[in-house]
N, CA, C and O atoms as CSV, one atom per row, in Angstrom:
chain,resi,resn,atom,element,x,y,z
A,1,UNK,N,N,0.815,-1.165,-0.055
A,1,UNK,CA,C,-0.024,0.021,-0.001
A,1,UNK,C,C,0.855,1.198,-0.140
A,1,UNK,O,O,1.997,1.115,0.312
A,2,UNK,N,N,0.488,2.204,-0.669
A,2,UNK,CA,C,1.244,3.347,-0.908
A,2,UNK,C,C,0.674,4.591,-0.052
A,2,UNK,O,O,-0.520,4.664,0.239
A,3,UNK,N,N,1.544,5.482,0.295
A,3,UNK,CA,C,1.022,6.693,1.080
A,3,UNK,C,C,0.334,7.608,0.058
A,3,UNK,O,O,-0.568,8.336,0.474
A,4,UNK,N,N,0.657,7.641,-1.177
A,4,UNK,CA,C,0.289,8.592,-2.137
A,4,UNK,C,C,-0.098,8.025,-3.381
A,4,UNK,O,O,0.212,6.852,-3.584
A,5,UNK,N,N,-0.766,8.701,-4.306
A,5,UNK,CA,C,-0.997,8.280,-5.677
A,5,UNK,C,C,0.326,8.182,-6.314
A,5,UNK,O,O,1.225,8.975,-6.034
A,6,UNK,N,N,0.478,7.147,-7.236
A,6,UNK,CA,C,1.661,6.979,-8.059
A,6,UNK,C,C,1.519,7.552,-9.482
A,6,UNK,O,O,0.591,7.186,-10.204
A,7,UNK,N,N,2.404,8.417,-9.874
A,7,UNK,CA,C,2.295,8.867,-11.226
A,7,UNK,C,C,3.729,9.266,-11.658
A,7,UNK,O,O,4.377,10.030,-10.943
A,8,UNK,N,N,4.248,8.762,-12.826
A,8,UNK,CA,C,5.440,8.967,-13.329
A,8,UNK,C,C,5.419,10.270,-14.208
A,8,UNK,O,O,4.438,10.469,-14.925
A,9,UNK,N,N,6.375,11.089,-14.184
A,9,UNK,CA,C,6.541,12.216,-14.990
A,9,UNK,C,C,7.664,12.135,-16.154
A,9,UNK,O,O,8.739,11.575,-15.937
A,10,UNK,N,N,7.390,12.660,-17.260
A,10,UNK,CA,C,8.409,12.801,-18.221
A,10,UNK,C,C,8.764,14.226,-18.445
A,10,UNK,O,O,7.905,14.952,-18.945
A,11,UNK,N,N,9.923,14.711,-18.138
A,11,UNK,CA,C,10.309,16.094,-18.129
A,11,UNK,C,C,11.324,16.235,-19.282
A,11,UNK,O,O,12.349,15.555,-19.274
A,12,UNK,N,N,11.044,17.141,-20.311
A,12,UNK,CA,C,11.860,17.298,-21.477
A,12,UNK,C,C,12.974,18.427,-21.017
A,12,UNK,O,O,12.640,19.583,-20.759
A,13,UNK,N,N,14.186,18.008,-20.953
A,13,UNK,CA,C,15.242,19.015,-20.657
A,13,UNK,C,C,15.136,20.186,-21.654
A,13,UNK,O,O,15.073,19.946,-22.860
A,14,UNK,N,N,15.115,21.404,-21.198
A,14,UNK,CA,C,15.118,22.585,-22.063
A,14,UNK,C,C,13.693,22.937,-22.438
A,14,UNK,O,O,13.565,23.924,-23.162
A,15,UNK,N,N,12.619,22.299,-22.068
A,15,UNK,CA,C,11.339,22.603,-22.501
A,15,UNK,C,C,10.430,22.954,-21.266
A,15,UNK,O,O,10.696,22.474,-20.164
A,16,UNK,N,N,9.430,23.734,-21.439
A,16,UNK,CA,C,8.536,24.187,-20.247
A,16,UNK,C,C,7.833,22.971,-19.734
A,16,UNK,O,O,7.195,22.210,-20.462
A,17,UNK,N,N,7.986,22.821,-18.396
A,17,UNK,CA,C,7.177,21.711,-17.807
A,17,UNK,C,C,5.791,22.324,-17.379
A,17,UNK,O,O,5.755,23.416,-16.811
A,18,UNK,N,N,4.748,21.668,-17.636
A,18,UNK,CA,C,3.394,21.978,-17.135
A,18,UNK,C,C,2.593,20.794,-16.965
A,18,UNK,O,O,2.174,20.151,-17.927
A,19,UNK,N,N,2.358,20.471,-15.693
A,19,UNK,CA,C,1.679,19.163,-15.444
A,19,UNK,C,C,0.600,19.474,-14.349
A,19,UNK,O,O,0.886,20.106,-13.333
A,20,UNK,N,N,-0.664,18.991,-14.615
A,20,UNK,CA,C,-1.788,19.347,-13.751
A,20,UNK,C,C,-2.228,18.002,-13.138
A,20,UNK,O,O,-2.219,16.971,-13.810
A,21,UNK,N,N,-2.604,18.034,-11.875
A,21,UNK,CA,C,-3.197,16.888,-11.100
A,21,UNK,C,C,-4.471,17.249,-10.414
A,21,UNK,O,O,-4.681,18.435,-10.159
A,22,UNK,N,N,-5.316,16.357,-10.102
A,22,UNK,CA,C,-6.503,16.704,-9.496
A,22,UNK,C,C,-6.577,15.729,-8.292
A,22,UNK,O,O,-6.293,14.537,-8.410
A,23,UNK,N,N,-6.974,16.300,-7.123
A,23,UNK,CA,C,-7.130,15.504,-5.806
A,23,UNK,C,C,-8.662,15.233,-5.595
A,23,UNK,O,O,-9.464,16.142,-5.383
A,24,UNK,N,N,-8.968,14.034,-5.664
A,24,UNK,CA,C,-10.402,13.613,-5.442
A,24,UNK,C,C,-10.501,12.802,-4.203
A,24,UNK,O,O,-9.601,12.025,-3.883
A,25,UNK,N,N,-11.510,12.958,-3.546
A,25,UNK,CA,C,-11.798,12.077,-2.332
A,25,UNK,C,C,-13.224,11.440,-2.602
A,25,UNK,O,O,-14.193,12.190,-2.714
A,26,UNK,N,N,-13.353,10.186,-2.697
A,26,UNK,CA,C,-14.687,9.633,-3.047
A,26,UNK,C,C,-15.304,10.323,-4.313
A,26,UNK,O,O,-16.479,10.688,-4.359
A,27,UNK,N,N,-14.426,10.465,-5.309
A,27,UNK,CA,C,-14.831,11.070,-6.603
A,27,UNK,C,C,-15.328,12.447,-6.600
A,27,UNK,O,O,-15.987,12.907,-7.532
A,28,UNK,N,N,-14.958,13.212,-5.375
A,28,UNK,CA,C,-15.381,14.550,-5.312
A,28,UNK,C,C,-13.971,15.343,-5.161
A,28,UNK,O,O,-13.053,14.934,-4.450
A,29,UNK,N,N,-13.931,16.503,-5.909
A,29,UNK,CA,C,-12.731,17.342,-5.852
A,29,UNK,C,C,-12.559,17.802,-4.401
A,29,UNK,O,O,-13.544,18.086,-3.719
A,30,UNK,N,N,-11.270,17.877,-3.913
A,30,UNK,CA,C,-10.972,18.310,-2.615
A,30,UNK,C,C,-10.697,19.892,-2.739
A,30,UNK,O,O,-9.878,20.298,-3.563
A,31,UNK,N,N,-11.352,20.712,-1.960
A,31,UNK,CA,C,-11.270,22.227,-2.047
A,31,UNK,C,C,-9.891,22.542,-1.479
A,31,UNK,O,O,-9.597,22.256,-0.318
A,32,UNK,N,N,-9.033,23.151,-2.345
A,32,UNK,CA,C,-7.631,23.373,-2.001
A,32,UNK,C,C,-7.529,24.806,-1.575
A,32,UNK,O,O,-6.404,25.303,-1.528
A,33,UNK,N,N,-8.554,25.510,-1.268
A,33,UNK,CA,C,-8.590,26.898,-0.859
A,33,UNK,C,C,-7.814,26.958,0.478
A,33,UNK,O,O,-8.146,26.211,1.398
A,34,UNK,N,N,-6.809,27.809,0.604
A,34,UNK,CA,C,-6.101,28.020,1.782
A,34,UNK,C,C,-4.894,27.011,1.963
A,34,UNK,O,O,-4.103,27.176,2.891
A,35,UNK,N,N,-4.774,26.069,1.156
A,35,UNK,CA,C,-3.676,25.084,1.174
A,35,UNK,C,C,-2.431,25.728,0.579
A,35,UNK,O,O,-2.473,26.696,-0.180
A,36,UNK,N,N,-1.285,25.097,0.997
A,36,UNK,CA,C,0.025,25.418,0.347
A,36,UNK,C,C,0.475,24.094,-0.264
A,36,UNK,O,O,-0.066,23.041,0.071
A,37,UNK,N,N,1.526,24.147,-1.218
A,37,UNK,CA,C,2.003,22.949,-1.810
A,37,UNK,C,C,3.554,23.109,-1.971
A,37,UNK,O,O,4.093,24.209,-2.089
A,38,UNK,N,N,4.238,21.889,-1.964
A,38,UNK,CA,C,5.576,21.818,-2.328
A,38,UNK,C,C,5.897,20.583,-3.119
A,38,UNK,O,O,5.358,19.508,-2.853
A,39,UNK,N,N,6.791,20.728,-4.113
A,39,UNK,CA,C,7.254,19.569,-4.935
A,39,UNK,C,C,8.744,19.621,-4.798
A,39,UNK,O,O,9.323,20.707,-4.772
A,40,UNK,N,N,9.403,18.450,-4.706
A,40,UNK,CA,C,10.846,18.320,-4.782
A,40,UNK,C,C,11.079,17.002,-5.560
A,40,UNK,O,O,10.349,16.014,-5.475
A,41,UNK,N,N,12.214,17.112,-6.349
A,41,UNK,CA,C,12.651,16.054,-7.200
A,41,UNK,C,C,14.129,15.848,-6.897
A,41,UNK,O,O,14.921,16.790,-6.910
A,42,UNK,N,N,14.488,14.581,-6.623
A,42,UNK,CA,C,15.939,14.294,-6.131
A,42,UNK,C,C,16.407,12.988,-6.969
A,42,UNK,O,O,15.590,12.232,-7.494
A,43,UNK,N,N,17.715,12.818,-7.032
A,43,UNK,CA,C,18.292,11.767,-7.714
A,43,UNK,C,C,17.820,10.415,-7.014
A,43,UNK,O,O,17.508,9.438,-7.695
A,44,UNK,N,N,17.785,10.406,-5.724
A,44,UNK,CA,C,17.293,9.200,-4.921
A,44,UNK,C,C,16.673,9.810,-3.648
A,44,UNK,O,O,16.954,10.938,-3.243
A,45,UNK,N,N,15.843,9.004,-3.079
A,45,UNK,CA,C,15.181,9.396,-1.763
A,45,UNK,C,C,16.088,9.947,-0.843
A,45,UNK,O,O,15.724,10.841,-0.079
A,46,UNK,N,N,17.415,9.434,-0.838
A,46,UNK,CA,C,18.487,9.842,0.182
A,46,UNK,C,C,19.265,11.106,-0.222
A,46,UNK,O,O,19.947,11.710,0.605
A,47,UNK,N,N,19.162,11.466,-1.402
A,47,UNK,CA,C,19.997,12.563,-1.991
A,47,UNK,C,C,19.755,13.963,-1.131
A,47,UNK,O,O,18.630,14.425,-0.938
A,48,UNK,N,N,20.881,14.517,-0.682
A,48,UNK,CA,C,20.790,15.735,0.157
A,48,UNK,C,C,20.203,16.864,-0.551
A,48,UNK,O,O,19.498,17.687,0.033
A,49,UNK,N,N,20.510,16.933,-1.944
A,49,UNK,CA,C,20.187,18.131,-2.784
A,49,UNK,C,C,19.026,17.729,-3.677
A,49,UNK,O,O,18.941,16.613,-4.190
A,50,UNK,N,N,18.118,18.724,-3.834
A,50,UNK,CA,C,16.952,18.519,-4.678
A,50,UNK,C,C,17.412,19.107,-6.113
A,50,UNK,O,O,17.963,20.203,-6.217
A,51,UNK,N,N,17.154,18.342,-7.103
A,51,UNK,CA,C,17.305,18.708,-8.514
A,51,UNK,C,C,16.433,19.840,-8.980
A,51,UNK,O,O,16.771,20.678,-9.815
A,52,UNK,N,N,15.193,19.777,-8.311
A,52,UNK,CA,C,14.164,20.815,-8.687
A,52,UNK,C,C,13.127,21.008,-7.475
A,52,UNK,O,O,12.569,20.030,-6.977
A,53,UNK,N,N,12.935,22.101,-7.100
A,53,UNK,CA,C,11.851,22.397,-6.062
A,53,UNK,C,C,11.037,23.507,-6.589
A,53,UNK,O,O,11.497,24.540,-7.077
A,54,UNK,N,N,9.640,23.174,-6.435
A,54,UNK,CA,C,8.619,24.129,-6.708
A,54,UNK,C,C,7.665,24.223,-5.475
A,54,UNK,O,O,7.422,23.244,-4.769
A,55,UNK,N,N,7.146,25.457,-5.263
A,55,UNK,CA,C,6.309,25.679,-4.159
A,55,UNK,C,C,5.127,26.593,-4.573
A,55,UNK,O,O,5.224,27.377,-5.516
A,56,UNK,N,N,4.088,26.465,-3.875
A,56,UNK,CA,C,2.973,27.506,-4.116
A,56,UNK,C,C,3.302,28.859,-3.696
A,56,UNK,O,O,2.850,29.833,-4.297
A,57,UNK,N,N,4.083,28.959,-2.671
A,57,UNK,CA,C,4.515,30.410,-2.093
A,57,UNK,C,C,5.532,30.986,-2.971
A,57,UNK,O,O,5.450,32.172,-3.292
A,58,UNK,N,N,6.519,30.216,-3.401
A,58,UNK,CA,C,7.613,30.853,-4.183
A,58,UNK,C,C,7.568,30.675,-5.711
A,58,UNK,O,O,8.455,31.125,-6.435
A,59,UNK,N,N,6.556,30.036,-6.147
A,59,UNK,CA,C,6.420,29.929,-7.632
A,59,UNK,C,C,6.614,28.485,-8.059
A,59,UNK,O,O,7.352,27.699,-7.466
A,60,UNK,N,N,5.917,28.209,-9.099
A,60,UNK,CA,C,5.968,26.896,-9.658
A,60,UNK,C,C,4.860,25.906,-9.468
A,60,UNK,O,O,4.759,24.925,-10.205
A,61,UNK,N,N,3.969,26.169,-8.419
A,61,UNK,CA,C,2.823,25.462,-8.117
A,61,UNK,C,C,1.584,26.348,-8.027
A,61,UNK,O,O,1.599,27.284,-7.227
A,62,UNK,N,N,0.504,26.120,-8.796
A,62,UNK,CA,C,-0.650,26.902,-8.838
A,62,UNK,C,C,-1.759,26.008,-8.306
A,62,UNK,O,O,-1.966,24.927,-8.858
A,63,UNK,N,N,-2.480,26.399,-7.263
A,63,UNK,CA,C,-3.611,25.691,-6.655
A,63,UNK,C,C,-4.864,26.154,-7.242
A,63,UNK,O,O,-5.060,27.356,-7.420
A,64,UNK,N,N,-5.804,25.178,-7.580
A,64,UNK,CA,C,-7.061,25.398,-8.216
A,64,UNK,C,C,-8.198,25.682,-7.278
A,64,UNK,O,O,-9.327,25.747,-7.764
A,65,UNK,N,N,-8.035,25.850,-6.044
A,65,UNK,CA,C,-9.202,25.976,-5.074
A,65,UNK,C,C,-10.203,24.988,-5.167
A,65,UNK,O,O,-9.821,23.835,-4.968
A,66,UNK,N,N,-11.443,25.177,-5.434
A,66,UNK,CA,C,-12.600,24.287,-5.347
A,66,UNK,C,C,-12.536,23.129,-6.421
A,66,UNK,O,O,-13.198,22.097,-6.306
A,67,UNK,N,N,-11.696,23.384,-7.458
A,67,UNK,CA,C,-11.560,22.386,-8.511
A,67,UNK,C,C,-10.704,21.152,-8.110
A,67,UNK,O,O,-10.719,20.091,-8.733
A,68,UNK,N,N,-9.946,21.405,-6.988
A,68,UNK,CA,C,-9.007,20.328,-6.522
A,68,UNK,C,C,-7.807,20.173,-7.341
A,68,UNK,O,O,-7.110,19.184,-7.116
A,69,UNK,N,N,-7.440,21.023,-8.290
A,69,UNK,CA,C,-6.237,20.857,-9.056
A,69,UNK,C,C,-5.073,21.631,-8.473
A,69,UNK,O,O,-5.196,22.622,-7.753
A,70,UNK,N,N,-3.914,21.072,-8.863
A,70,UNK,CA,C,-2.723,21.787,-8.595
A,70,UNK,C,C,-1.860,21.562,-9.869
A,70,UNK,O,O,-1.838,20.464,-10.426
A,71,UNK,N,N,-1.155,22.627,-10.313
A,71,UNK,CA,C,-0.333,22.436,-11.497
A,71,UNK,C,C,1.049,22.779,-11.158
A,71,UNK,O,O,1.333,23.751,-10.457
A,72,UNK,N,N,1.951,21.930,-11.687
A,72,UNK,CA,C,3.420,22.030,-11.501
A,72,UNK,C,C,3.828,22.837,-12.734
A,72,UNK,O,O,3.281,22.555,-13.801
A,73,UNK,N,N,4.718,23.795,-12.689
A,73,UNK,CA,C,5.219,24.651,-13.737
A,73,UNK,C,C,6.668,25.017,-13.577
A,73,UNK,O,O,7.077,25.643,-12.599
A,74,UNK,N,N,7.455,24.599,-14.592
A,74,UNK,CA,C,8.963,25.085,-14.568
A,74,UNK,C,C,9.272,25.575,-15.803
A,74,UNK,O,O,8.828,24.969,-16.779
A,75,UNK,N,N,10.007,26.644,-15.976
A,75,UNK,CA,C,10.510,27.330,-17.225
A,75,UNK,C,C,11.470,26.371,-17.920
A,75,UNK,O,O,12.063,25.462,-17.340
A,76,UNK,N,N,11.567,26.660,-19.219
A,76,UNK,CA,C,12.586,25.930,-20.035
A,76,UNK,C,C,13.868,26.084,-19.524
A,76,UNK,O,O,14.643,25.128,-19.560
A,77,UNK,N,N,14.246,27.294,-18.990
A,77,UNK,CA,C,15.668,27.478,-18.371
A,77,UNK,C,C,15.840,26.634,-17.160
A,77,UNK,O,O,16.938,26.147,-16.890
A,78,UNK,N,N,14.766,26.445,-16.410
A,78,UNK,CA,C,14.872,25.593,-15.145
A,78,UNK,C,C,15.069,24.088,-15.503
A,78,UNK,O,O,15.871,23.406,-14.865
A,79,UNK,N,N,14.348,23.588,-16.505
A,79,UNK,CA,C,14.439,22.178,-16.974
A,79,UNK,C,C,15.827,21.958,-17.701
A,79,UNK,O,O,16.400,20.871,-17.629
A,80,UNK,N,N,16.315,22.968,-18.366
A,80,UNK,CA,C,17.584,22.900,-18.964
A,80,UNK,C,C,18.745,22.703,-18.012
A,80,UNK,O,O,19.795,22.165,-18.364
A,81,UNK,N,N,18.508,23.170,-16.763
A,81,UNK,CA,C,19.569,23.086,-15.799
A,81,UNK,C,C,19.643,21.707,-15.092
A,81,UNK,O,O,20.576,21.444,-14.334
A,82,UNK,N,N,18.668,20.856,-15.348
A,82,UNK,CA,C,18.642,19.488,-14.683
A,82,UNK,C,C,19.286,18.545,-15.498
A,82,UNK,O,O,18.929,18.440,-16.671
A,83,UNK,N,N,20.264,17.782,-15.002
A,83,UNK,CA,C,20.939,16.705,-15.745
A,83,UNK,C,C,19.946,15.607,-16.105
A,83,UNK,O,O,19.177,15.123,-15.275
A,84,UNK,N,N,20.001,15.231,-17.413
A,84,UNK,CA,C,19.055,14.109,-17.971
A,84,UNK,C,C,19.349,12.801,-17.075
A,84,UNK,O,O,20.481,12.521,-16.681
A,85,UNK,N,N,18.286,12.092,-16.819
A,85,UNK,CA,C,18.330,10.860,-16.006
A,85,UNK,C,C,16.981,10.570,-15.332
A,85,UNK,O,O,15.911,11.064,-15.685
A,86,UNK,N,N,17.165,9.694,-14.301
A,86,UNK,CA,C,16.031,9.196,-13.586
A,86,UNK,C,C,16.088,9.789,-12.219
A,86,UNK,O,O,17.132,9.755,-11.567
A,87,UNK,N,N,14.921,10.367,-11.741
A,87,UNK,CA,C,14.757,10.951,-10.428
A,87,UNK,C,C,13.569,10.443,-9.743
A,87,UNK,O,O,12.742,9.759,-10.345
A,88,UNK,N,N,13.440,10.775,-8.405
A,88,UNK,CA,C,12.197,10.431,-7.716
A,88,UNK,C,C,11.561,11.796,-7.260
A,88,UNK,O,O,12.341,12.729,-7.068
A,89,UNK,N,N,10.286,11.985,-7.080
A,89,UNK,CA,C,9.656,13.110,-6.776
A,89,UNK,C,C,8.477,12.863,-5.863
A,89,UNK,O,O,7.944,11.755,-5.800
A,90,UNK,N,N,8.065,13.929,-5.141
A,90,UNK,CA,C,6.820,13.943,-4.404
A,90,UNK,C,C,6.227,15.325,-4.287
A,90,UNK,O,O,6.924,16.340,-4.291
A,91,UNK,N,N,4.763,15.325,-4.170
A,91,UNK,CA,C,4.125,16.518,-3.818
A,91,UNK,C,C,3.354,16.482,-2.713
A,91,UNK,O,O,2.443,15.671,-2.548
A,92,UNK,N,N,3.739,17.495,-1.787
A,92,UNK,CA,C,2.951,17.555,-0.472
A,92,UNK,C,C,2.083,18.836,-0.375
A,92,UNK,O,O,2.452,19.950,-0.748
A,93,UNK,N,N,0.904,18.539,0.163
A,93,UNK,CA,C,-0.122,19.555,0.278
A,93,UNK,C,C,-0.245,19.846,1.851
A,93,UNK,O,O,-0.301,18.902,2.640
A,94,UNK,N,N,-0.283,21.140,2.271
A,94,UNK,CA,C,-0.473,21.380,3.585
A,94,UNK,C,C,-1.805,22.163,3.708
A,94,UNK,O,O,-2.016,23.210,3.096
A,95,UNK,N,N,-2.668,21.583,4.535
A,95,UNK,CA,C,-3.977,22.315,4.812
A,95,UNK,C,C,-3.844,23.654,5.631
A,95,UNK,O,O,-2.810,23.966,6.224
A,96,UNK,N,N,-4.925,24.372,5.608
A,96,UNK,CA,C,-4.931,25.574,6.510
A,96,UNK,C,C,-4.709,25.212,8.017
A,96,UNK,O,O,-4.234,26.035,8.800
A,97,UNK,N,N,-5.079,23.923,8.396
A,97,UNK,CA,C,-4.884,23.524,9.871
A,97,UNK,C,C,-3.413,22.871,10.017
A,97,UNK,O,O,-3.062,22.309,11.055
A,98,UNK,N,N,-2.667,22.987,8.990
A,98,UNK,CA,C,-1.208,22.536,9.048
A,98,UNK,C,C,-1.082,20.998,9.010
A,98,UNK,O,O,-0.096,20.432,9.482
A,99,UNK,N,N,-2.063,20.366,8.460
A,99,UNK,CA,C,-1.964,18.930,8.274
A,99,UNK,C,C,-1.241,18.605,6.882
A,99,UNK,O,O,-1.793,18.978,5.847
A,100,UNK,N,N,-0.100,17.963,6.831
A,100,UNK,CA,C,0.581,17.792,5.628
A,100,UNK,C,C,0.321,16.263,5.027
A,100,UNK,O,O,0.360,15.238,5.708
A,101,UNK,N,N,0.081,16.326,3.787
A,101,UNK,CA,C,-0.350,15.030,3.193
A,101,UNK,C,C,0.346,14.977,1.861
A,101,UNK,O,O,0.263,15.866,1.013
A,102,UNK,N,N,1.067,13.820,1.738
A,102,UNK,CA,C,1.792,13.516,0.458
A,102,UNK,C,C,0.662,13.013,-0.595
A,102,UNK,O,O,0.036,11.977,-0.375
A,103,UNK,N,N,0.468,13.695,-1.591
A,103,UNK,CA,C,-0.658,13.464,-2.531
A,103,UNK,C,C,-0.199,12.616,-3.663
A,103,UNK,O,O,-0.908,11.678,-4.025
A,104,UNK,N,N,0.950,12.876,-4.260
A,104,UNK,CA,C,1.427,12.087,-5.390
A,104,UNK,C,C,2.894,11.979,-5.440
A,104,UNK,O,O,3.561,12.943,-5.065
A,105,UNK,N,N,3.433,10.968,-5.839
A,105,UNK,CA,C,4.822,10.593,-5.872
A,105,UNK,C,C,5.114,9.679,-7.144
A,105,UNK,O,O,4.235,9.068,-7.751
A,106,UNK,N,N,6.497,9.667,-7.470
A,106,UNK,CA,C,6.775,8.734,-8.472
A,106,UNK,C,C,8.106,8.923,-8.963
A,106,UNK,O,O,8.951,9.454,-8.244
A,107,UNK,N,N,8.391,8.504,-10.222
A,107,UNK,CA,C,9.668,8.537,-10.919
A,107,UNK,C,C,9.430,9.699,-11.998
A,107,UNK,O,O,8.402,9.780,-12.671
A,108,UNK,N,N,10.434,10.524,-12.072
A,108,UNK,CA,C,10.578,11.596,-13.045
A,108,UNK,C,C,11.737,11.422,-13.959
A,108,UNK,O,O,12.880,11.565,-13.525
A,109,UNK,N,N,11.510,11.130,-15.165
A,109,UNK,CA,C,12.606,10.883,-16.144
A,109,UNK,C,C,12.775,12.200,-16.962
A,109,UNK,O,O,11.907,12.715,-17.667
A,110,UNK,N,N,13.947,12.622,-16.764
A,110,UNK,CA,C,14.355,13.899,-17.580
A,110,UNK,C,C,15.093,13.380,-18.848
A,110,UNK,O,O,16.146,12.745,-18.786
A,111,UNK,N,N,14.452,13.702,-20.002
A,111,UNK,CA,C,15.110,13.228,-21.271
A,111,UNK,C,C,15.964,14.335,-21.853
A,111,UNK,O,O,15.583,15.505,-21.881
A,112,UNK,N,N,17.068,13.945,-22.289
A,112,UNK,CA,C,18.141,14.837,-22.734
A,112,UNK,C,C,17.662,15.755,-23.954
A,112,UNK,O,O,17.023,15.279,-24.892
A,113,UNK,N,N,18.009,17.079,-23.876
A,113,UNK,CA,C,17.740,18.108,-24.826
A,113,UNK,C,C,18.444,17.748,-26.143
A,113,UNK,O,O,19.644,17.472,-26.161
A,114,UNK,N,N,17.684,17.754,-27.234
A,114,UNK,CA,C,18.368,17.409,-28.536
A,114,UNK,C,C,18.588,18.824,-29.329
A,114,UNK,O,O,19.649,19.143,-29.864
A,115,UNK,N,N,17.372,19.631,-29.307
A,115,UNK,CA,C,17.422,20.994,-30.010
A,115,UNK,C,C,17.987,21.973,-29.024
A,115,UNK,O,O,17.427,22.254,-27.964
A,116,UNK,N,N,19.191,22.504,-29.452
A,116,UNK,CA,C,19.751,23.512,-28.583
A,116,UNK,C,C,20.255,24.742,-29.560
A,116,UNK,O,O,20.779,25.744,-29.071
């Protein structure tokens, strides 16, 4: 049994990343009003340094309120700075009551940029 939904990401090095997820509970969208979110991607679960960090406070994650959606966004310049390869990632959402929940996790494959 997993703590979070499993979803693999494919990130194209040097291209804009835009990936939207939707959190449902019993087939009903969870209202994300007042929530915050954080995404981190690392070479392994034990890696000290994140290859990519996105947050709702600092930029890179947009929360959709009553629709239950959250969108990860990273610029082409940001993805260009990531070494091609296999990574692990997770997204955590924090409720207005400070309850933290890992919503989605998985493998992120960064494919090497060809057009430069």
